C-alpha positions in Angstrom: 0.0 0.0 0.0 1.3 3.5 -0.9 2.4 5.7 2.1 -0.1 8.5 1.2 -3.0 6.0 1.1 -1.8 4.3 4.3 -1.7 7.5 6.3 -5.2 8.3 5.2 -6.6 4.8 5.7 -5.3 4.5 9.3 -6.6 8.0 10.1 -3.2 9.7 10.7 -4.2 12.3 8.2 -7.8 13.5 7.3 -7.2 13.4 3.5 -4.8 11.8 1.1 -4.0 15.2 -0.3 -2.8 16.3 3.2 -0.5 13.2 3.3 0.9 14.0 -0.1 1.6 17.6 0.9 3.4 16.4 4.1 5.5 14.0 2.0 6.3 16.7 -0.5 7.6 18.9 2.3 9.8 16.1 3.8 7.6 15.8 6.9 7.2 12.0 6.6 10.1 9.6 7.1 10.1 5.8 6.8 12.9 4.1 8.6 14.7 7.4 8.8 14.6 8.2 5.1 12.4 10.7 3.2 10.1 9.1 0.7 7.9 9.8 -2.3 4.0 9.4 -2.1 4.3 6.1 -4.1 6.6 4.4 -1.5 5.2 1.0 -0.5 4.6 0.6 3.3 5.5 -2.8 4.8 4.8 -4.4 8.1 7.5 -3.4 10.6 8.3 0.0 9.0 8.8 2.9 11.4 6.9 6.0 10.1 7.9 9.4 11.5 5.6 12.4 11.1 7.1 15.8 11.7 4.7 18.6 12.9 5.5 22.2 13.6 6.0 21.8 17.3 6.7 18.1 17.7 7.1 14.8 15.9 5.4 11.3 16.3 6.7 7.9 15.4 4.6 4.9 14.6 5.4 1.2 13.9 3.3 -0.5 11.2 1.6 -3.6 12.6 -0.6 -4.6 9.7 -1.8 -3.2 6.3 -5.5 -2.4 5.9 -7.4 -4.3 3.2 -10.0 -1.6 2.8 -9.8 2.1 1.9 -10.6 3.3 5.4 -10.8 1.7 8.8 -12.8 2.8 11.9 -10.8 4.9 14.4 -11.5 2.2 17.0 -9.5 -0.3 14.9 -6.5 2.0 14.5 -4.4 0.2 17.2 -4.6 -3.0 15.1 -2.6 -1.3 12.3 -0.2 1.1 14.0 1.5 1.5 17.4 2.8 4.8 18.6 6.5 4.7 19.7 7.7 7.1 22.3 
């Protein structure tokens, strides 16, 4: 699954366009490297999102098979790393 679609599907961004904009401005890293919107996410990848005041890191636990998942199921797909 593409990183921009993944961020939208697991409810880390509200829209795929927002994810694409963050990627274009190097605010999304996978395993410490900047990526393109077409980068394929794999189970076990560490995704880092950089915001203006802070950053968050997530570990990929599973890939969604549908376009969107309920927010209550988010913990089945990603885990926040401190």
